[in-house]
C-alpha angles and dihedrals in degrees: 000000000000115000132193090189122078115269118223116199109207131029096219126112095291096046095043092047090055092045093051093047092047096044093048089056092053102265121129105223123189110226108204121193133169094230134045088203115075109235134197106250120210096242122068134033099137119086113197122207089257092053091049092052093048093049092050089058087058092054095256116114110189089199088071091055093068097257117177113252115244121188108158145034123236114200120198122189138139093003092305130111126197132167136204132181120256116243090245139001117287136181141230107222131160120242088235091061094042097044091047091054094045094048090050091049092049093052092046089051091056107272118137117226119218128177124224140121112244115219101180140000131208126163108293096007138076109186107215133191092242100031145342117266116211116195135155089223127039124183108203107210103151095134116216091344109099123210125214117273091018101056118144117241116276118246113249125217115010105005126203122253132194128217128183137181130175116217121202123252116274136165090237094055091045090054094045099046103027115158094342135112102217124211118193116189122205136163108294098005151003140245128221124203128189135159117241137208096283094046093257119135119239110210115189126177129194113192145152118264088240090063090056092044089054087057091055091264087286114131092200092053089050091052090049090053092052090047092051090058097039118053095189092050089051090051091050091051089051124181097300101059094095090072093052119103114247113215121199139194124188139213098015106186097219111190096023117135127184104236098188144356141191126268112282096021118098115184115211139184115347088357087064104036135352112210116193110261090235087082094056089220105113092110092052091051089052098047095040093051092049094051094043094048091050091052092052092048092049089052100041111007123219092338090064094069098095092047091050093048094051092046093049092046090054091047094048098043100082098049094040093050092046091050090046091055091047090050092051090052093046091056094055133075091239089059090050089057098042101041099067091045091053092045091051101040102029110022088160089072091059090048090052090047090052091050094048092053091066132101111229116202090188089075114102095242090065088079127052121252114262117269116255136170089258092047110031119191 
């Protein structure tokens, strides 16, 4: 199928953000996803204050979706537990709830939803399972799922893995976790826990492959090991966690940023920059990239893709590198010793770290320079 309208691959936060921004400006984007049913992707679940503000500008207010209020961080490491307030209110919200609302908003704004599985992407062409999609402009928003010919580089050495399990709502978990986002550090990784809109607990782990290998490559054995050394983590897991499904994702290139692209191909979300999950800012990266890419396209069309990619890379670099450094420290014994001391004696430093790991669309570089005769679009 040959399209004059921009083609957006992926109806997640990044793709829907671009679709809403484009449709509001009068474009007629095609939003292409592999599933008509909205799923609950592994990554996400925590909405920072920056993410909330960005989503509201798109006409989607997560607070109306029943998200669970989060106002402080609890840090667990080395048998110690400290807590510090977040700079601003945040939410625990499932990706299913968020993605459903964003997809609905995109369609209502004027985007058209199509279903197909994309096998490969080259400039001007997305090769689908059911048909080929020809478009002058393609927005690549496939999240952590790479497509052929546009795959991100594989991490050498000891790659990062992601694990996730959802635990059912219970009064005990509600009492234990409350309005906190919990961060549990362990050798080779960390686990985050937050309650979501239905009271369920979202437990996400980011860890080195070597940490899983040390547990016999068995995710359940790894979780048992963390629980044995962390009484609170064990209590949060409860007695019913063994029946929960453990989802995994491999070779996550934390810290990678797309520095450039070709004309007509805009890379969004995790296909543009992968911020370590420790920062809790993956959703903001996704939404910010979608809005920013749409603005560049509206100003300069397909030819604006390289300028957008370079501008977004520059914008994403400071928070991604800071989060990458924090992740490296969190995985090491030294970090386990230092983190609780900093949280107890200088909580303002953690607040400043949280603020600096955010993408701010109010900054001038989030919009393209005006077209002039000297600098055509």
